[in-house]
BASEDREN-70999 format. One record per residue (C-alpha): residue number from 1; residue in three letters; z, y, x. Coordinates in steps of 0.5 Angstrom, whole numbers, padded with zeros to 4 digits, m for minus. Layout:
BEGIN
@num->NUM residuo->ALA up->Z north->Y east->X $
...
// end
This chain:
BEGIN
@num->1 residuo->MET up->0197 north->m0014 east->0361 $
@num->2 residuo->LYS up->0195 north->m0010 east->0355 $
@num->3 residuo->ARG up->0188 north->m0010 east->0357 $
@num->4 residuo->ILE up->0188 north->m0018 east->0357 $
@num->5 residuo->ALA up->0191 north->m0018 east->0350 $
@num->6 residuo->TYR up->0186 north->m0013 east->0348 $
@num->7 residuo->ILE up->0180 north->m0017 east->0350 $
@num->8 residuo->LEU up->0183 north->m0023 east->0347 $
@num->9 residuo->LEU up->0184 north->m0019 east->0340 $
@num->10 residuo->CYS up->0176 north->m0017 east->0341 $
@num->11 residuo->ILE up->0174 north->m0025 east->0342 $
@num->12 residuo->LEU up->0179 north->m0027 east->0336 $
@num->13 residuo->THR up->0176 north->m0022 east->0331 $
@num->14 residuo->LEU up->0169 north->m0024 east->0333 $
@num->15 residuo->PHE up->0170 north->m0031 east->0332 $
@num->16 residuo->SER up->0173 north->m0029 east->0325 $
@num->17 residuo->PHE up->0167 north->m0025 east->0323 $
@num->18 residuo->GLU up->0162 north->m0031 east->0325 $
@num->19 residuo->ALA up->0166 north->m0036 east->0321 $
@num->20 residuo->CYS up->0166 north->m0031 east->0315 $
@num->21 residuo->ILE up->0159 north->m0030 east->0316 $
@num->22 residuo->LYS up->0158 north->m0038 east->0316 $
@num->23 residuo->SER up->0162 north->m0039 east->0310 $
@num->24 residuo->GLU up->0158 north->m0034 east->0306 $
@num->25 residuo->LYS up->0152 north->m0038 east->0307 $
@num->26 residuo->LYS up->0150 north->m0040 east->0300 $
@num->27 residuo->THR up->0147 north->m0047 east->0299 $
@num->28 residuo->ASN up->0139 north->m0047 east->0297 $
@num->29 residuo->TRP up->0139 north->m0051 east->0291 $
@num->30 residuo->GLU up->0131 north->m0050 east->0290 $
@num->31 residuo->ILE up->0126 north->m0056 east->0291 $
@num->32 residuo->GLN up->0123 north->m0056 east->0297 $
@num->33 residuo->TYR up->0117 north->m0060 east->0298 $
@num->34 residuo->THR up->0117 north->m0062 east->0305 $
@num->35 residuo->LEU up->0120 north->m0067 east->0310 $
@num->36 residuo->GLU up->0123 north->m0062 east->0314 $
@num->37 residuo->SER up->0128 north->m0059 east->0309 $
@num->38 residuo->LYS up->0135 north->m0061 east->0310 $
@num->39 residuo->ASP up->0137 north->m0057 east->0303 $
@num->40 residuo->PRO up->0140 north->m0062 east->0298 $
@num->41 residuo->TYR up->0133 north->m0062 east->0294 $
@num->42 residuo->GLY up->0129 north->m0063 east->0300 $
@num->43 residuo->PHE up->0126 north->m0070 east->0303 $
@num->44 residuo->TYR up->0129 north->m0070 east->0310 $
@num->45 residuo->LEU up->0132 north->m0077 east->0309 $
@num->46 residuo->PHE up->0127 north->m0080 east->0306 $
@num->47 residuo->GLY up->0122 north->m0078 east->0311 $
@num->48 residuo->GLU up->0127 north->m0082 east->0316 $
@num->49 residuo->MET up->0128 north->m0088 east->0312 $
@num->50 residuo->LEU up->0120 north->m0089 east->0312 $
@num->51 residuo->PRO up->0120 north->m0092 east->0319 $
@num->52 residuo->HIS up->0126 north->m0097 east->0317 $
@num->53 residuo->LEU up->0122 north->m0099 east->0310 $
@num->54 residuo->TYR up->0116 north->m0101 east->0314 $
@num->55 residuo->PRO up->0118 north->m0103 east->0321 $
@num->56 residuo->GLN up->0111 north->m0105 east->0323 $
@num->57 residuo->ALA up->0107 north->m0100 east->0320 $
@num->58 residuo->LYS up->0104 north->m0093 east->0323 $
@num->59 residuo->ILE up->0106 north->m0088 east->0319 $
@num->60 residuo->HIS up->0101 north->m0083 east->0317 $
@num->61 residuo->PHE up->0103 north->m0076 east->0314 $
@num->62 residuo->ILE up->0097 north->m0073 east->0310 $
@num->63 residuo->PRO up->0095 north->m0067 east->0306 $
@num->64 residuo->SER up->0096 north->m0067 east->0298 $
@num->65 residuo->ASN up->0088 north->m0067 east->0297 $
@num->66 residuo->ALA up->0086 north->m0072 east->0303 $
@num->67 residuo->ASN up->0082 north->m0078 east->0301 $
@num->68 residuo->ILE up->0085 north->m0084 east->0305 $
@num->69 residuo->PHE up->0080 north->m0090 east->0302 $
@num->70 residuo->THR up->0074 north->m0089 east->0306 $
@num->71 residuo->THR up->0078 north->m0088 east->0313 $
@num->72 residuo->SER up->0083 north->m0094 east->0312 $
@num->73 residuo->SER up->0081 north->m0101 east->0315 $
@num->74 residuo->GLN up->0080 north->m0106 east->0311 $
@num->75 residuo->GLN up->0082 north->m0111 east->0316 $
@num->76 residuo->GLN up->0089 north->m0108 east->0316 $
@num->77 residuo->LYS up->0094 north->m0108 east->0310 $
@num->78 residuo->SER up->0096 north->m0101 east->0308 $
@num->79 residuo->VAL up->0101 north->m0098 east->0303 $
@num->80 residuo->TYR up->0099 north->m0091 east->0300 $
@num->81 residuo->VAL up->0105 north->m0087 east->0298 $
@num->82 residuo->VAL up->0105 north->m0081 east->0294 $
@num->83 residuo->LEU up->0111 north->m0077 east->0293 $
@num->84 residuo->ALA up->0109 north->m0071 east->0288 $
@num->85 residuo->GLY up->0112 north->m0066 east->0283 $
@num->86 residuo->ALA up->0105 north->m0068 east->0279 $
@num->87 residuo->ALA up->0100 north->m0073 east->0281 $
@num->88 residuo->ALA up->0093 north->m0072 east->0279 $
@num->89 residuo->PHE up->0087 north->m0077 east->0281 $
@num->90 residuo->SER up->0079 north->m0075 east->0280 $
@num->91 residuo->GLU up->0075 north->m0081 east->0276 $
@num->92 residuo->GLN up->0072 north->m0082 east->0283 $
@num->93 residuo->GLU up->0079 north->m0083 east->0286 $
@num->94 residuo->MET up->0081 north->m0088 east->0281 $
@num->95 residuo->ARG up->0075 north->m0092 east->0282 $
@num->96 residuo->GLN up->0077 north->m0092 east->0290 $
@num->97 residuo->LEU up->0084 north->m0093 east->0288 $
@num->98 residuo->ASP up->0082 north->m0099 east->0284 $
@num->99 residuo->ASP up->0078 north->m0102 east->0289 $
@num->100 residuo->TRP up->0083 north->m0101 east->0295 $
@num->101 residuo->MET up->0088 north->m0105 east->0291 $
@num->102 residuo->TYR up->0084 north->m0111 east->0290 $
@num->103 residuo->GLU up->0083 north->m0111 east->0297 $
@num->104 residuo->GLY up->0090 north->m0113 east->0298 $
@num->105 residuo->ASN up->0093 north->m0106 east->0299 $
@num->106 residuo->ASP up->0099 north->m0103 east->0296 $
@num->107 residuo->VAL up->0100 north->m0096 east->0292 $
@num->108 residuo->VAL up->0107 north->m0092 east->0291 $
@num->109 residuo->ILE up->0106 north->m0086 east->0286 $
@num->110 residuo->ILE up->0113 north->m0083 east->0285 $
@num->111 residuo->ALA up->0112 north->m0076 east->0280 $
@num->112 residuo->ASP up->0115 north->m0073 east->0274 $
@num->113 residuo->GLU up->0108 north->m0070 east->0271 $
@num->114 residuo->TRP up->0102 north->m0075 east->0271 $
@num->115 residuo->ASP up->0095 north->m0073 east->0270 $
@num->116 residuo->THR up->0091 north->m0076 east->0264 $
@num->117 residuo->ALA up->0086 north->m0080 east->0268 $
@num->118 residuo->LEU up->0091 north->m0083 east->0272 $
@num->119 residuo->VAL up->0095 north->m0085 east->0265 $
@num->120 residuo->GLN up->0089 north->m0088 east->0262 $
@num->121 residuo->ALA up->0088 north->m0092 east->0267 $
@num->122 residuo->LEU up->0095 north->m0095 east->0267 $
@num->123 residuo->PRO up->0098 north->m0100 east->0262 $
@num->124 residuo->VAL up->0104 north->m0095 east->0261 $
@num->125 residuo->LYS up->0105 north->m0089 east->0258 $
@num->126 residuo->VAL up->0109 north->m0083 east->0262 $
@num->127 residuo->LEU up->0114 north->m0079 east->0258 $
@num->128 residuo->ASN up->0115 north->m0073 east->0262 $
@num->129 residuo->ALA up->0121 north->m0068 east->0261 $
@num->130 residuo->HIS up->0123 north->m0062 east->0265 $
@num->131 residuo->HIS up->0128 north->m0063 east->0271 $
@num->132 residuo->ALA up->0132 north->m0056 east->0270 $
@num->133 residuo->LEU up->0138 north->m0057 east->0266 $
@num->134 residuo->ASP up->0139 north->m0052 east->0260 $
@num->135 residuo->THR up->0145 north->m0048 east->0263 $
@num->136 residuo->ASP up->0145 north->m0044 east->0270 $
@num->137 residuo->THR up->0152 north->m0048 east->0272 $
@num->138 residuo->ALA up->0152 north->m0054 east->0275 $
@num->139 residuo->ASP up->0152 north->m0060 east->0271 $
@num->140 residuo->HIS up->0156 north->m0066 east->0274 $
@num->141 residuo->THR up->0155 north->m0071 east->0269 $
@num->142 residuo->ILE up->0154 north->m0078 east->0272 $
@num->143 residuo->ASP up->0148 north->m0082 east->0270 $
@num->144 residuo->LYS up->0147 north->m0090 east->0272 $
@num->145 residuo->VAL up->0141 north->m0093 east->0274 $
@num->146 residuo->TYR up->0139 north->m0100 east->0275 $
@num->147 residuo->THR up->0134 north->m0104 east->0279 $
@num->148 residuo->LEU up->0131 north->m0111 east->0279 $
@num->149 residuo->LYS up->0131 north->m0113 east->0286 $
@num->150 residuo->ALA up->0125 north->m0117 east->0289 $
@num->151 residuo->ASP up->0129 north->m0123 east->0290 $
@num->152 residuo->GLY up->0131 north->m0122 east->0282 $
@num->153 residuo->GLN up->0138 north->m0119 east->0283 $
@num->154 residuo->ARG up->0140 north->m0113 east->0279 $
@num->155 residuo->ALA up->0144 north->m0107 east->0282 $
@num->156 residuo->ALA up->0147 north->m0101 east->0279 $
@num->157 residuo->TYR up->0147 north->m0094 east->0282 $
@num->158 residuo->GLN up->0151 north->m0088 east->0281 $
@num->159 residuo->SER up->0147 north->m0081 east->0280 $
@num->160 residuo->LYS up->0151 north->m0074 east->0280 $
@num->161 residuo->ARG up->0147 north->m0069 east->0277 $
@num->162 residuo->MET up->0147 north->m0062 east->0280 $
@num->163 residuo->TYR up->0142 north->m0056 east->0277 $
@num->164 residuo->TYR up->0137 north->m0062 east->0276 $
@num->165 residuo->ASN up->0136 north->m0068 east->0272 $
@num->166 residuo->ILE up->0135 north->m0073 east->0277 $
@num->167 residuo->PHE up->0131 north->m0078 east->0272 $
@num->168 residuo->PRO up->0128 north->m0073 east->0267 $
@num->169 residuo->GLY up->0122 north->m0078 east->0264 $
@num->170 residuo->PHE up->0121 north->m0085 east->0263 $
@num->171 residuo->LEU up->0116 north->m0090 east->0262 $
@num->172 residuo->GLN up->0114 north->m0094 east->0256 $
@num->173 residuo->ALA up->0111 north->m0101 east->0258 $
@num->174 residuo->ASP up->0105 north->m0104 east->0254 $
@num->175 residuo->THR up->0108 north->m0111 east->0253 $
@num->176 residuo->ALA up->0101 north->m0114 east->0252 $
@num->177 residuo->GLN up->0100 north->m0113 east->0260 $
@num->178 residuo->GLN up->0103 north->m0119 east->0263 $
@num->179 residuo->GLN up->0102 north->m0117 east->0270 $
@num->180 residuo->LEU up->0107 north->m0111 east->0269 $
@num->181 residuo->THR up->0114 north->m0112 east->0271 $
@num->182 residuo->GLU up->0120 north->m0107 east->0270 $
@num->183 residuo->ILE up->0124 north->m0105 east->0276 $
@num->184 residuo->ALA up->0129 north->m0100 east->0274 $
@num->185 residuo->TRP up->0132 north->m0097 east->0268 $
@num->186 residuo->ASP up->0137 north->m0091 east->0267 $
@num->187 residuo->ASP up->0144 north->m0092 east->0263 $
@num->188 residuo->LYS up->0140 north->m0091 east->0256 $
@num->189 residuo->GLY up->0135 north->m0097 east->0257 $
@num->190 residuo->ASN up->0129 north->m0092 east->0259 $
@num->191 residuo->ILE up->0124 north->m0095 east->0264 $
@num->192 residuo->CYS up->0124 north->m0091 east->0270 $
@num->193 residuo->ALA up->0120 north->m0095 east->0275 $
@num->194 residuo->ALA up->0115 north->m0101 east->0274 $
@num->195 residuo->VAL up->0110 north->m0105 east->0278 $
@num->196 residuo->LEU up->0104 north->m0108 east->0276 $
@num->197 residuo->ARG up->0099 north->m0113 east->0280 $
@num->198 residuo->ILE up->0092 north->m0111 east->0281 $
@num->199 residuo->GLY up->0087 north->m0116 east->0285 $
@num->200 residuo->ASP up->0091 north->m0118 east->0291 $
@num->201 residuo->GLY up->0095 north->m0111 east->0291 $
@num->202 residuo->LYS up->0100 north->m0108 east->0287 $
@num->203 residuo->MET up->0102 north->m0101 east->0285 $
@num->204 residuo->VAL up->0109 north->m0098 east->0284 $
@num->205 residuo->VAL up->0110 north->m0092 east->0279 $
@num->206 residuo->ALA up->0116 north->m0089 east->0278 $
@num->207 residuo->THR up->0118 north->m0082 east->0274 $
@num->208 residuo->ASN up->0124 north->m0080 east->0279 $
@num->209 residuo->PHE up->0121 north->m0076 east->0284 $
@num->210 residuo->LEU up->0128 north->m0073 east->0286 $
@num->211 residuo->SER up->0131 north->m0080 east->0287 $
@num->212 residuo->CYS up->0128 north->m0079 east->0294 $
@num->213 residuo->SER up->0132 north->m0072 east->0295 $
@num->214 residuo->ASN up->0137 north->m0071 east->0300 $
@num->215 residuo->TYR up->0142 north->m0070 east->0295 $
@num->216 residuo->PHE up->0141 north->m0077 east->0291 $
@num->217 residuo->LEU up->0141 north->m0081 east->0298 $
@num->218 residuo->LEU up->0147 north->m0078 east->0300 $
@num->219 residuo->GLN up->0151 north->m0081 east->0294 $
@num->220 residuo->GLY up->0154 north->m0087 east->0295 $
@num->221 residuo->ASN up->0149 north->m0093 east->0297 $
@num->222 residuo->ASN up->0143 north->m0090 east->0293 $
@num->223 residuo->ARG up->0139 north->m0091 east->0299 $
@num->224 residuo->GLU up->0139 north->m0098 east->0297 $
@num->225 residuo->PHE up->0136 north->m0096 east->0290 $
@num->226 residuo->LEU up->0129 north->m0093 east->0294 $
@num->227 residuo->SER up->0129 north->m0100 east->0298 $
@num->228 residuo->ASP up->0129 north->m0104 east->0292 $
@num->229 residuo->ILE up->0123 north->m0100 east->0289 $
@num->230 residuo->PHE up->0119 north->m0100 east->0296 $
@num->231 residuo->SER up->0121 north->m0108 east->0296 $
@num->232 residuo->TYR up->0116 north->m0110 east->0292 $
@num->233 residuo->THR up->0110 north->m0107 east->0297 $
@num->234 residuo->SER up->0108 north->m0111 east->0303 $
@num->235 residuo->LYS up->0113 north->m0110 east->0309 $
@num->236 residuo->ASP up->0108 north->m0113 east->0314 $
@num->237 residuo->ALA up->0103 north->m0107 east->0312 $
@num->238 residuo->LYS up->0100 north->m0104 east->0319 $
@num->239 residuo->ASN up->0099 north->m0097 east->0316 $
@num->240 residuo->VAL up->0103 north->m0092 east->0311 $
@num->241 residuo->TYR up->0099 north->m0086 east->0309 $
@num->242 residuo->PHE up->0104 north->m0081 east->0306 $
@num->243 residuo->MET up->0104 north->m0075 east->0302 $
@num->244 residuo->VAL up->0109 north->m0070 east->0299 $
@num->245 residuo->ALA up->0107 north->m0064 east->0295 $
@num->246 residuo->SER up->0109 north->m0060 east->0289 $
@num->247 residuo->GLN up->0102 north->m0063 east->0286 $
@num->248 residuo->LYS up->0098 north->m0068 east->0289 $
@num->249 residuo->ARG up->0091 north->m0065 east->0288 $
@num->250 residuo->THR up->0084 north->m0068 east->0286 $
@num->251 residuo->ASN up->0079 north->m0068 east->0291 $
@num->252 residuo->ARG up->0074 north->m0065 east->0287 $
@num->253 residuo->SER up->0069 north->m0061 east->0291 $
@num->254 residuo->ASP up->0062 north->m0059 east->0288 $
@num->255 residuo->TRP up->0059 north->m0064 east->0292 $
@num->256 residuo->SER up->0064 north->m0070 east->0290 $
@num->257 residuo->VAL up->0063 north->m0068 east->0283 $
@num->258 residuo->LEU up->0056 north->m0069 east->0283 $
@num->259 residuo->TRP up->0057 north->m0075 east->0287 $
@num->260 residuo->GLU up->0061 north->m0079 east->0282 $
@num->261 residuo->HIS up->0055 north->m0080 east->0277 $
@num->262 residuo->LYS up->0050 north->m0085 east->0279 $
@num->263 residuo->ALA up->0044 north->m0081 east->0276 $
@num->264 residuo->THR up->0046 north->m0074 east->0280 $
@num->265 residuo->ARG up->0047 north->m0078 east->0286 $
@num->266 residuo->ALA up->0040 north->m0082 east->0286 $
@num->267 residuo->ALA up->0037 north->m0075 east->0284 $
@num->268 residuo->ILE up->0040 north->m0072 east->0291 $
@num->269 residuo->ILE up->0038 north->m0078 east->0295 $
@num->270 residuo->LEU up->0031 north->m0077 east->0292 $
@num->271 residuo->SER up->0031 north->m0070 east->0294 $
@num->272 residuo->PHE up->0033 north->m0071 east->0301 $
@num->273 residuo->VAL up->0028 north->m0076 east->0302 $
@num->274 residuo->GLY up->0022 north->m0072 east->0299 $
@num->275 residuo->LEU up->0024 north->m0066 east->0303 $
@num->276 residuo->LEU up->0024 north->m0070 east->0310 $
@num->277 residuo->ILE up->0017 north->m0073 east->0308 $
@num->278 residuo->TYR up->0015 north->m0066 east->0307 $
@num->279 residuo->VAL up->0017 north->m0064 east->0314 $
@num->280 residuo->LEU up->0015 north->m0070 east->0317 $
@num->281 residuo->PHE up->0008 north->m0069 east->0315 $
@num->282 residuo->GLY up->0008 north->m0061 east->0315 $
@num->283 residuo->LEU up->0009 north->m0062 east->0323 $
@num->284 residuo->LYS up->0002 north->m0062 east->0324 $
@num->285 residuo->ARG up->m0001 north->m0055 east->0327 $
@num->286 residuo->LYS up->m0005 north->m0051 east->0322 $
@num->287 residuo->GLN up->m0007 north->m0045 east->0326 $
@num->288 residuo->LYS up->m0011 north->m0044 east->0333 $
@num->289 residuo->SER up->m0007 north->m0044 east->0339 $
@num->290 residuo->ILE up->m0005 north->m0037 east->0342 $
@num->291 residuo->PRO up->m0009 north->m0035 east->0348 $
@num->292 residuo->GLU up->m0004 north->m0035 east->0354 $
@num->293 residuo->ILE up->m0002 north->m0027 east->0356 $
@num->294 residuo->ALA up->m0003 north->m0025 east->0363 $
@num->295 residuo->PRO up->0004 north->m0024 east->0366 $
@num->296 residuo->LEU up->0006 north->m0016 east->0367 $
@num->297 residuo->THR up->0005 north->m0014 east->0374 $
@num->298 residuo->ASN up->0012 north->m0013 east->0378 $
@num->299 residuo->ASP up->0013 north->m0006 east->0379 $
@num->300 residuo->ALA up->0020 north->m0007 east->0382 $
@num->301 residuo->ALA up->0016 north->m0010 east->0388 $
@num->302 residuo->SER up->0012 north->m0004 east->0389 $
@num->303 residuo->PHE up->0017 north->0001 east->0388 $
@num->304 residuo->ALA up->0021 north->m0003 east->0394 $
@num->305 residuo->ALA up->0015 north->m0003 east->0398 $
@num->306 residuo->THR up->0015 north->0005 east->0397 $
@num->307 residuo->ILE up->0022 north->0006 east->0399 $
@num->308 residuo->ALA up->0022 north->0001 east->0405 $
@num->309 residuo->SER up->0016 north->0005 east->0408 $
@num->310 residuo->LEU up->0019 north->0012 east->0406 $
@num->311 residuo->TYR up->0025 north->0010 east->0410 $
@num->312 residuo->TYR up->0022 north->0006 east->0416 $
@num->313 residuo->ASN up->0016 north->0011 east->0417 $
@num->314 residuo->LYS up->0020 north->0018 east->0417 $
@num->315 residuo->HIS up->0028 north->0016 east->0417 $
@num->316 residuo->ASN up->0029 north->0021 east->0412 $
@num->317 residuo->ASN up->0036 north->0019 east->0409 $
@num->318 residuo->ARG up->0037 north->0025 east->0404 $
@num->319 residuo->ASN up->0030 north->0024 east->0401 $
@num->320 residuo->LEU up->0031 north->0016 east->0401 $
@num->321 residuo->ALA up->0038 north->0017 east->0397 $
@num->322 residuo->GLN up->0035 north->0022 east->0392 $
@num->323 residuo->LYS up->0030 north->0017 east->0390 $
@num->324 residuo->MET up->0035 north->0012 east->0390 $
@num->325 residuo->ILE up->0040 north->0016 east->0385 $
@num->326 residuo->GLN up->0034 north->0018 east->0381 $
@num->327 residuo->HIS up->0032 north->0011 east->0380 $
@num->328 residuo->PHE up->0039 north->0009 east->0378 $
@num->329 residuo->LEU up->0040 north->0015 east->0373 $
@num->330 residuo->GLU up->0033 north->0012 east->0370 $
@num->331 residuo->HIS up->0036 north->0005 east->0369 $
@num->332 residuo->VAL up->0043 north->0008 east->0366 $
@num->333 residuo->ARG up->0039 north->0012 east->0361 $
@num->334 residuo->THR up->0035 north->0006 east->0359 $
@num->335 residuo->SER up->0040 north->0001 east->0360 $
@num->336 residuo->TYR up->0046 north->0004 east->0357 $
@num->337 residuo->GLN up->0043 north->0009 east->0353 $
@num->338 residuo->LEU up->0047 north->0015 east->0356 $
@num->339 residuo->ASN up->0045 north->0022 east->0357 $
@num->340 residuo->THR up->0045 north->0024 east->0365 $
@num->341 residuo->ASN up->0045 north->0031 east->0365 $
@num->342 residuo->VAL up->0052 north->0032 east->0365 $
@num->343 residuo->LEU up->0055 north->0027 east->0370 $
@num->344 residuo->ASP up->0063 north->0029 east->0368 $
@num->345 residuo->GLN up->0069 north->0025 east->0368 $
@num->346 residuo->ALA up->0067 north->0023 east->0360 $
@num->347 residuo->PHE up->0060 north->0021 east->0362 $
@num->348 residuo->VAL up->0064 north->0016 east->0368 $
@num->349 residuo->GLU up->0069 north->0013 east->0363 $
@num->350 residuo->LYS up->0063 north->0012 east->0358 $
@num->351 residuo->LEU up->0059 north->0008 east->0363 $
@num->352 residuo->SER up->0065 north->0004 east->0366 $
@num->353 residuo->LEU up->0066 north->0002 east->0359 $
@num->354 residuo->ARG up->0059 north->0000 east->0357 $
@num->355 residuo->SER up->0057 north->m0003 east->0364 $
@num->356 residuo->GLY up->0064 north->m0007 east->0365 $
@num->357 residuo->ILE up->0065 north->m0004 east->0372 $
@num->358 residuo->ALA up->0072 north->m0002 east->0374 $
@num->359 residuo->LEU up->0073 north->0005 east->0373 $
@num->360 residuo->ALA up->0075 north->0007 east->0380 $
@num->361 residuo->ALA up->0069 north->0004 east->0383 $
@num->362 residuo->THR up->0064 north->0008 east->0378 $
@num->363 residuo->GLU up->0068 north->0014 east->0380 $
@num->364 residuo->TYR up->0067 north->0013 east->0387 $
@num->365 residuo->LEU up->0060 north->0012 east->0386 $
@num->366 residuo->PHE up->0059 north->0018 east->0382 $
@num->367 residuo->SER up->0063 north->0022 east->0388 $
@num->368 residuo->GLN up->0058 north->0020 east->0393 $
@num->369 residuo->ILE up->0052 north->0022 east->0388 $
@num->370 residuo->ARG up->0055 north->0029 east->0387 $
@num->371 residuo->GLN up->0056 north->0029 east->0395 $
@num->372 residuo->VAL up->0048 north->0028 east->0396 $
@num->373 residuo->GLN up->0046 north->0033 east->0390 $
@num->374 residuo->SER up->0050 north->0038 east->0393 $
@num->375 residuo->ASP up->0048 north->0037 east->0400 $
@num->376 residuo->SER up->0056 north->0037 east->0402 $
@num->377 residuo->THR up->0056 north->0031 east->0407 $
@num->378 residuo->GLU up->0052 north->0028 east->0412 $
@num->379 residuo->ILE up->0048 north->0022 east->0410 $
@num->380 residuo->ASN up->0048 north->0017 east->0416 $
@num->381 residuo->ASP up->0046 north->0010 east->0415 $
@num->382 residuo->ALA up->0053 north->0008 east->0414 $
@num->383 residuo->PHE up->0053 north->0013 east->0408 $
@num->384 residuo->LEU up->0047 north->0010 east->0405 $
@num->385 residuo->HIS up->0048 north->0003 east->0406 $
@num->386 residuo->SER up->0055 north->0004 east->0402 $
@num->387 residuo->LEU up->0051 north->0008 east->0396 $
@num->388 residuo->TYR up->0046 north->0002 east->0396 $
@num->389 residuo->ARG up->0051 north->m0003 east->0395 $
@num->390 residuo->ASN up->0055 north->0001 east->0390 $
@num->391 residuo->ILE up->0049 north->0002 east->0386 $
@num->392 residuo->GLN up->0047 north->m0005 east->0386 $
@num->393 residuo->GLN up->0053 north->m0007 east->0382 $
@num->394 residuo->PHE up->0050 north->m0004 east->0376 $
@num->395 residuo->TYR up->0043 north->m0007 east->0377 $
@num->396 residuo->LYS up->0047 north->m0014 east->0377 $
@num->397 residuo->LYS up->0050 north->m0013 east->0371 $
// end
């Protein structure tokens, strides 16, 4: 009974220790730019929401520098979603983005910091602010945010802050632009999100990057906030191209920068065409044909004839074995660059390594060679045949 009680006490102690370890595990409040992270400021829940936001679409998760405008099908309506701490587009990407939306596709950009080229192309001014709160302690201040649903109804949502401000920046709309619609505000009346129509497509811009985080979406019915924002895009989209990163990088390789400008693009094309014409006209032979060189005589055939004559005429197995060994050692010197003066264990290991023949097979061959050289065994037909087969392994390599 004492032993059973002792075992139960050990088990209870082990469980208590494990519980203490789990209780001491601290929550990671850093921003995690990944859909796999279930930390407060990761984006796991947002990744789970995407298939529900676009039930008919195929979700494509793309890297931050991917250019989807040349790969998407023009026959299928698509949505391009950028979730980034900072968003940047090159001039070429901006032109492609504009053409892409004119064809009827939609774009959603949710970011805190906006590149100059992107801001200049939009009828809004983006005022950025820092996410981090001033103090190191948790700030439980409640912020309200309001949305205008696609059906014209207004909705209000609560946002509790913890270490970060969920809505750090806001937009200033150009009232002269009639195609722009304000769709979200904070409790001070600042615009958090807007939608503008470009051709047959729409662009949704928002400054509340952390409103897609697990921390925000777990508060109340805040998942409806994102549903309101994405309700302005097409629900019948067939493809959704989604990226999440700390920074949406521009695709600015050396070739892409040169290709952006018409003058350099035309110069590159003309250079390649000129080079192609030069190669085609330069294919004509400019020198006389080189006369055919007579093939070398096959010394191996004559050597084989000599060996065959030696065996069949005199049947001298020892002499024949010595000739085979001499020829083999010459092959080792020329093919494997090894000195054959000393056939010790180190030499055998080097030959096995360079030839790829197993060490055991190499050692057995050289034991036969030593027997022939020391005249310590009778060289009958069976021994001669075995020596021949072992040597042939090296010739076939």
